[in-house]
PATOR-593159 format. One record per residue (C-alpha): residue in three letters; chain; x, y, z. Coordinates in Angstrom, 3 decimals. Layout:
PATOR-593159
NODE  aa ch       xx       yy       zz
NODE ALA  A        X        Y        Z
...
END
This chain:
PATOR-593159
NODE  aa ch       xx       yy       zz
NODE MET  A    5.496  -31.278   -5.811
NODE ASN  A    5.316  -28.370   -4.273
NODE LYS  A    3.983  -24.663   -5.753
NODE ALA  A    7.475  -23.351   -7.019
NODE GLU  A    7.655  -26.804   -8.888
NODE GLN  A    4.239  -26.859  -10.121
NODE ILE  A    5.033  -23.380  -11.381
NODE LEU  A    8.445  -23.494  -13.583
NODE LYS  A    7.206  -27.117  -14.731
NODE GLN  A    4.690  -24.888  -16.605
NODE ILE  A    7.516  -22.532  -18.006
NODE THR  A    8.247  -23.966  -21.859
NODE PRO  A    9.907  -22.477  -24.620
NODE GLU  A    6.707  -21.589  -26.240
NODE VAL  A    5.583  -20.593  -23.386
NODE VAL  A    8.598  -17.801  -22.349
NODE GLU  A    8.372  -16.639  -26.413
NODE LYS  A    4.488  -15.946  -26.067
NODE GLU  A    5.456  -13.767  -23.141
NODE VAL  A    8.207  -11.919  -23.596
NODE GLU  A    7.071  -10.921  -27.118
NODE ARG  A    3.476   -9.589  -25.202
NODE ILE  A    6.031   -7.538  -22.762
NODE LYS  A    7.515   -5.762  -25.950
NODE LYS  A    3.921   -4.918  -27.496
NODE VAL  A    3.297   -2.543  -24.512
NODE LYS  A    2.301    0.602  -24.332
NODE LEU  A    2.416    2.406  -21.508
NODE PRO  A    0.432    4.972  -20.459
NODE PRO  A    1.144    8.839  -21.389
NODE LYS  A    2.158    9.681  -17.642
NODE LEU  A    4.628    6.422  -17.184
NODE GLU  A    5.905    7.057  -20.807
NODE LYS  A    6.745   10.742  -19.324
NODE CYS  A    8.720    9.337  -16.404
NODE VAL  A   10.640    6.478  -18.579
NODE GLU  A   11.296    9.247  -20.972
NODE GLU  A   13.095   11.242  -18.077
NODE TYR  A   14.682    8.437  -17.048
NODE GLU  A   16.208    7.447  -20.304
NODE LYS  A   17.782   11.028  -20.138
NODE VAL  A   20.494    9.867  -17.457
NODE GLY  A   19.776    6.172  -17.278
NODE ASP  A   20.489    3.246  -18.907
NODE ARG  A   18.095   -0.272  -18.100
NODE ASP  A   16.141   -0.975  -20.953
NODE ARG  A   13.111    0.189  -21.707
NODE PHE  A   11.723   -3.350  -21.747
NODE LEU  A   12.103   -3.164  -18.056
NODE TRP  A    9.938   -0.731  -17.457
NODE LYS  A    6.900   -2.563  -19.700
NODE GLY  A    7.550   -5.654  -18.002
NODE LEU  A    7.439   -4.176  -14.443
NODE TYR  A    4.025   -2.399  -15.483
NODE ALA  A    2.711   -6.005  -17.255
NODE PHE  A    2.679   -7.426  -14.200
NODE ALA  A    1.827   -4.694  -11.691
NODE PRO  A   -1.686   -6.376  -11.018
NODE TYR  A   -0.606   -9.504   -9.772
NODE GLY  A    1.351   -8.006   -7.058
NODE SER  A   -1.950   -5.579   -6.080
NODE LEU  A   -4.150   -6.004   -3.232
NODE PRO  A   -7.219   -7.200   -4.030
NODE GLY  A  -10.211   -4.491   -3.508
NODE VAL  A   -8.130   -1.130   -4.805
NODE MET  A  -11.448    1.242   -6.178
NODE ASP  A  -11.942    1.345   -9.403
NODE GLU  A  -11.683    5.158  -10.298
NODE TYR  A   -7.858    4.571   -8.286
NODE TRP  A   -6.519    1.173  -10.359
NODE GLN  A   -5.138    2.765  -13.109
NODE SER  A   -3.440    5.928  -11.282
NODE VAL  A   -1.818    3.368   -8.717
NODE LEU  A   -0.398    0.623  -11.095
NODE GLU  A    1.312    3.484  -12.783
NODE THR  A    2.147    5.019   -9.870
NODE LYS  A    3.866    1.914   -8.460
NODE ILE  A    6.077    1.957  -11.340
NODE ILE  A    6.989    5.712  -11.210
NODE SER  A    8.267    4.438   -8.216
NODE MET  A   10.383    1.617   -9.160
NODE ILE  A   12.189    4.223  -12.034
NODE PHE  A   12.615    7.154   -8.663
NODE VAL  A   14.658    4.112   -7.498
NODE THR  A   16.380    2.450   -9.741
NODE LEU  A   17.873    6.089   -9.864
NODE ALA  A   18.958    5.792   -6.705
NODE ASP  A   20.017    2.379   -6.763
NODE ASP  A   22.372    2.743   -9.953
NODE LEU  A   24.034    5.658   -8.295
NODE VAL  A   25.510    2.550   -5.287
NODE ASP  A   24.964   -0.269   -7.943
NODE LYS  A   26.942    0.817  -11.203
NODE HIS  A   28.144    3.833   -9.853
NODE ARG  A   29.385    3.514   -6.471
NODE ASN  A   28.795    7.219   -6.204
NODE LYS  A   27.836    7.488   -2.563
NODE LYS  A   27.635   11.541   -2.211
NODE LEU  A   25.153   11.319   -5.119
NODE PHE  A   23.118    8.726   -3.473
NODE ASN  A   22.778   10.801   -0.579
NODE GLU  A   21.544   13.505   -2.572
NODE ILE  A   19.016   11.894   -4.112
NODE SER  A   17.952   10.245   -0.840
NODE GLY  A   16.604   13.290    0.666
NODE ILE  A   13.983   13.970   -2.120
NODE PRO  A   11.168   11.588   -0.813
NODE PHE  A    9.014   14.059    0.957
NODE ASN  A   11.154   16.732    1.300
NODE THR  A    9.789   20.232    0.381
NODE ASP  A   12.492   22.030    1.168
NODE PHE  A   14.836   19.806   -1.477
NODE LYS  A   17.498   21.740   -3.133
NODE ILE  A   20.429   20.700   -5.077
NODE ASP  A   23.532   21.230   -4.849
NODE LYS  A   25.016   23.914   -7.559
NODE LYS  A   28.190   23.022   -6.411
NODE LEU  A   27.970   19.401   -7.951
NODE PRO  A   28.849   19.056  -11.588
NODE LEU  A   26.407   19.529  -14.381
NODE ASN  A   26.022   16.098  -15.452
NODE GLN  A   25.077   15.072  -12.047
NODE GLN  A   22.447   18.151  -11.394
NODE GLY  A   20.662   16.413  -14.121
NODE TYR  A   20.948   13.331  -12.465
NODE LEU  A   19.093   14.580   -9.466
NODE GLU  A   16.541   17.644  -11.716
NODE ASN  A   15.161   13.970  -13.484
NODE ALA  A   14.673   12.096  -10.225
NODE TRP  A   13.291   15.259   -8.591
NODE ARG  A   10.979   15.409  -11.675
NODE ILE  A   10.143   11.559  -11.595
NODE TRP  A    9.185   11.967   -7.599
NODE ASN  A    7.032   14.919   -8.123
NODE VAL  A    4.960   13.210  -10.540
NODE LEU  A    4.805   10.413   -7.746
NODE GLU  A    3.860   12.521   -4.756
NODE LYS  A    1.532   14.654   -6.282
NODE GLU  A   -0.447   11.350   -7.547
NODE ILE  A   -0.676   10.033   -4.215
NODE LYS  A   -2.024   12.757   -2.680
NODE LYS  A   -4.990   12.497   -4.104
NODE TYR  A   -5.135    8.915   -2.561
NODE PRO  A   -8.898    9.225   -0.259
NODE HIS  A   -6.511    7.623    2.568
NODE TYR  A   -3.503    9.248    2.035
NODE GLU  A   -3.156   11.374    5.321
NODE GLU  A   -3.916    7.927    7.149
NODE PHE  A   -1.479    6.150    6.041
NODE GLU  A    1.402    9.095    5.118
NODE GLU  A    3.761    8.166    8.081
NODE LEU  A    3.607    4.134    7.579
NODE LEU  A    4.906    5.670    3.993
NODE LYS  A    7.300    7.757    4.997
NODE PHE  A    8.582    4.640    7.006
NODE ASP  A    8.846    1.940    4.431
NODE TYR  A   10.009    4.195    1.875
NODE GLN  A   13.427    4.999    4.356
NODE GLN  A   13.627    1.365    4.386
NODE VAL  A   14.150    1.310    0.669
NODE LEU  A   16.857    3.452    0.557
NODE ASN  A   18.469    1.965    3.524
NODE SER  A   18.287   -1.286    1.417
NODE LEU  A   19.892    0.486   -1.086
NODE LYS  A   22.418    1.404    1.321
NODE PHE  A   22.913   -1.440    2.673
NODE GLY  A   23.604   -3.122   -0.834
NODE TYR  A   26.404   -0.421   -1.349
NODE LEU  A   27.818   -1.579    2.176
NODE LEU  A   28.135   -5.066    1.035
NODE ASN  A   29.777   -4.465   -2.035
NODE LYS  A   32.447   -2.424   -0.588
NODE ASN  A   33.087   -4.528    1.790
NODE LEU  A   32.454   -8.329    0.657
NODE TYR  A   33.591   -9.707    3.704
NODE LEU  A   30.048   -8.102    5.217
NODE LEU  A   27.996  -10.822    3.378
NODE ASN  A   25.859  -12.503    6.005
NODE TYR  A   22.769  -14.630    5.362
NODE SER  A   20.757  -12.935    8.368
NODE GLU  A   21.418   -9.291    7.299
NODE CYS  A   20.774   -9.786    3.620
NODE LYS  A   17.539  -11.631    4.291
NODE THR  A   16.723   -8.517    6.498
NODE TYR  A   17.387   -5.711    4.826
NODE LEU  A   18.197   -6.273    0.786
NODE PRO  A   14.241   -7.573    0.201
NODE TYR  A   12.668   -3.809    1.241
NODE ASN  A   14.535   -2.949   -2.150
NODE MET  A   11.555   -4.886   -4.219
NODE GLN  A    9.107   -1.799   -2.784
NODE VAL  A    6.381   -4.265   -1.525
NODE PHE  A    5.916   -2.917    1.395
NODE VAL  A    5.492    0.582   -0.604
NODE ASN  A    3.425   -0.928   -2.763
NODE CYS  A    1.256   -2.055    0.042
NODE ASP  A    1.172    1.375    0.894
NODE PHE  A    0.089    2.497   -2.258
NODE ASP  A   -2.995   -0.282   -2.254
NODE ILE  A   -4.301    0.151    0.910
NODE MET  A   -4.642    4.089    0.636
NODE CYS  A   -7.344    3.058   -2.099
NODE LEU  A   -8.857   -0.053   -0.519
NODE SER  A  -12.754   -0.117   -0.314
NODE GLY  A  -13.642   -1.733    3.380
NODE PHE  A   -9.779   -2.199    4.827
NODE ASP  A  -10.366   -2.848    8.443
NODE ILE  A   -7.473   -0.664   10.078
NODE LYS  A   -7.322   -3.858   13.039
NODE GLU  A   -6.026   -6.222   10.448
NODE LEU  A   -3.148   -3.760    9.195
NODE GLY  A   -1.071   -5.909   11.608
NODE VAL  A   -1.491   -9.451    9.630
NODE LEU  A   -1.737   -7.373    6.105
NODE ARG  A    2.050   -6.427    7.061
NODE GLU  A    2.820  -10.363    8.197
NODE ILE  A    1.803  -11.686    4.770
NODE ILE  A    3.533   -8.592    2.990
NODE SER  A    7.091   -9.458    4.857
NODE ARG  A    6.585  -13.142    3.489
NODE SER  A    5.977  -11.441   -0.103
NODE GLN  A    8.208   -9.310   -0.326
NODE ILE  A   10.953  -12.129    0.440
NODE MET  A    9.320  -13.993   -2.097
NODE ALA  A    9.575  -11.280   -4.885
NODE ARG  A   13.220  -11.122   -3.855
NODE ILE  A   13.948  -14.837   -4.435
NODE ALA  A   12.227  -14.887   -7.805
NODE ASN  A   14.562  -11.325   -8.828
NODE CYS  A   17.499  -12.495   -7.800
NODE LEU  A   16.873  -15.644   -9.517
NODE SER  A   16.016  -13.662  -12.558
NODE THR  A   18.765  -11.263  -12.540
NODE TRP  A   21.756  -12.643  -10.281
NODE GLU  A   24.201  -13.203  -14.165
NODE ARG  A   23.262   -9.469  -14.813
NODE GLU  A   24.216   -8.460  -11.700
NODE LEU  A   27.704  -10.569  -11.703
NODE GLU  A   28.428   -9.081  -14.560
NODE GLU  A   28.374   -5.348  -12.836
NODE ASN  A   30.195   -6.470   -9.915
NODE ASP  A   27.114   -6.704   -7.802
NODE PHE  A   27.094   -9.614   -4.802
NODE SER  A   24.136   -8.180   -3.007
NODE SER  A   21.671  -11.352   -4.472
NODE PHE  A   20.962  -14.496   -2.063
NODE VAL  A   22.505  -16.019   -4.891
NODE PHE  A   25.700  -15.016   -4.116
NODE VAL  A   24.992  -15.098    0.045
NODE TYR  A   23.597  -18.372    0.011
NODE ALA  A   26.774  -19.572   -2.677
NODE VAL  A   29.258  -18.109    0.081
NODE LYS  A   27.291  -19.358    3.148
NODE ASN  A   28.041  -22.604    1.883
NODE GLY  A   31.047  -22.784    0.598
NODE ILE  A   29.838  -23.109   -3.322
NODE VAL  A   32.201  -19.480   -3.492
NODE ASN  A   34.312  -17.853   -1.044
NODE THR  A   35.157  -13.851   -0.810
NODE ARG  A   37.941  -14.535   -2.281
NODE GLU  A   36.529  -15.528   -5.004
NODE LEU  A   34.333  -12.247   -5.464
NODE LYS  A   36.648  -10.136   -4.821
NODE LYS  A   39.227  -11.743   -7.653
NODE ARG  A   36.002  -11.920  -10.071
NODE ASN  A   36.719  -14.549  -12.271
NODE LYS  A   33.017  -14.738  -13.446
NODE ASP  A   33.192  -17.814  -15.563
NODE GLU  A   34.038  -19.644  -12.284
NODE ILE  A   32.051  -18.568  -10.529
NODE ARG  A   29.144  -18.335  -13.063
NODE ARG  A   29.730  -22.014  -13.586
NODE LYS  A   29.797  -23.010   -9.957
NODE ILE  A   26.796  -21.758   -8.692
NODE LYS  A   25.070  -23.392  -11.756
NODE LEU  A   26.349  -26.859  -10.686
NODE SER  A   25.187  -25.549   -7.039
NODE ASP  A   21.652  -26.367   -5.070
NODE CYS  A   21.164  -22.796   -5.150
NODE GLN  A   17.654  -22.418   -7.310
NODE GLU  A   16.486  -25.496   -4.768
NODE TYR  A   17.686  -23.614   -1.836
NODE LEU  A   15.864  -20.217   -2.719
NODE LEU  A   12.318  -21.916   -4.418
NODE ASP  A   12.562  -23.947   -0.614
NODE GLU  A   12.678  -20.271    0.639
NODE TRP  A    9.666  -18.973   -1.637
NODE ASN  A    7.729  -21.855   -0.905
NODE LYS  A    7.959  -21.381    2.908
NODE SER  A    6.513  -18.060    2.629
NODE TYR  A    3.530  -19.254    0.201
NODE ASP  A    2.933  -21.926    2.913
NODE GLU  A    2.980  -19.474    6.149
NODE ILE  A    1.283  -16.743    3.119
NODE ARG  A   -1.324  -19.009    3.008
NODE ASN  A   -2.121  -20.231    6.497
NODE LEU  A   -2.342  -16.037    7.581
NODE THR  A   -5.296  -15.984    5.012
NODE LYS  A   -7.972  -17.305    7.785
NODE LYS  A   -6.988  -14.189    9.929
NODE ILE  A   -7.769  -11.343    7.797
NODE LYS  A  -11.199  -10.836    6.226
NODE SER  A  -11.392   -7.487    4.702
NODE VAL  A   -8.514   -8.238    1.587
NODE ASN  A   -8.858  -11.169   -0.228
NODE ILE  A   -5.221  -12.986    0.560
NODE SER  A   -5.717  -15.959   -1.482
NODE GLN  A   -5.971  -13.950   -4.417
NODE TYR  A   -3.729  -11.911   -3.847
NODE LEU  A   -1.042  -14.960   -3.056
NODE LYS  A   -1.974  -16.425   -6.749
NODE GLY  A   -0.568  -12.819   -7.830
NODE SER  A    2.939  -13.858   -6.141
NODE GLU  A    2.816  -17.027   -8.416
NODE THR  A    2.370  -15.019  -11.218
NODE ILE  A    5.256  -12.822  -10.723
NODE LEU  A    8.125  -15.705   -9.286
NODE SER  A    6.498  -16.901  -12.800
NODE ILE  A    7.271  -13.905  -15.090
NODE TYR  A   10.893  -13.575  -13.579
NODE ILE  A   11.883  -17.242  -14.586
NODE ILE  A   10.505  -16.059  -17.882
NODE ASN  A   12.569  -13.239  -18.092
NODE LYS  A   15.122  -14.582  -17.004
NODE GLY  A   18.496  -12.144  -18.408
NODE LEU  A   16.092   -9.684  -19.983
NODE VAL  A   15.466   -7.618  -16.849
END
């Protein structure tokens, strides 16, 4: 029995009920609460999402973050996810490329100005996104190694936005669906590299010579997170006509459904065919491959406890599966 099978075997109805109730009771800290309130003025994701992300943020964090920055780093990761979700909604739900291009100009842009020619509701959307980003940027500039990794963070954040743009292009033209590009670009919307940047800005005793191997590990961890997310959210995304999930990519690649069926959007039939297929088993096998690759890389890095980080990845898979349909 591989690791993913062991994790899924432990998920009983009682475990699901207990975990969902735990997340519902999560109280967001004031700074994060304020950003969620900003989001809720223009976005429609349920508050349960932010509580869930905050609850399992520690499991996706690198061991060794300095105690005095730990709480800030956890909150910053969720604030970043709120901003990314605002951008993601523009391409996945609203299909508003112009406004997406506008919001993409906010990160790290000191000269950003809202186009006053836009409709008032769109100006409001950008104003809320801008306020959320400013909370994030103000916080990360306090981190002890911010300047050292600032350029890397900007690069990684651009990959997140590129991932969203690729998802938009894919949903606009479903004939673009192909496993190779989807595996390359789409995992970046999980912002695991960005979260790693926040961590290493506050790590104690990190050996910069190990940055390359750390990013090899993070690359695999990001794919694992994307797989966990896809297994949890594909049915919701089907209802939203968002076909950028690995689930749909695999289904098309292997003839379970075809592009014509996706374009016709016979959702009940698409759902039925995917549930009868080996899609989940395949994706969990891919998760296991990345898990084993990370485990083999642990001996190459000494300044970060990767074994502990890998345990967190197990928990993330479990939590996504537990909260299937709720995030």
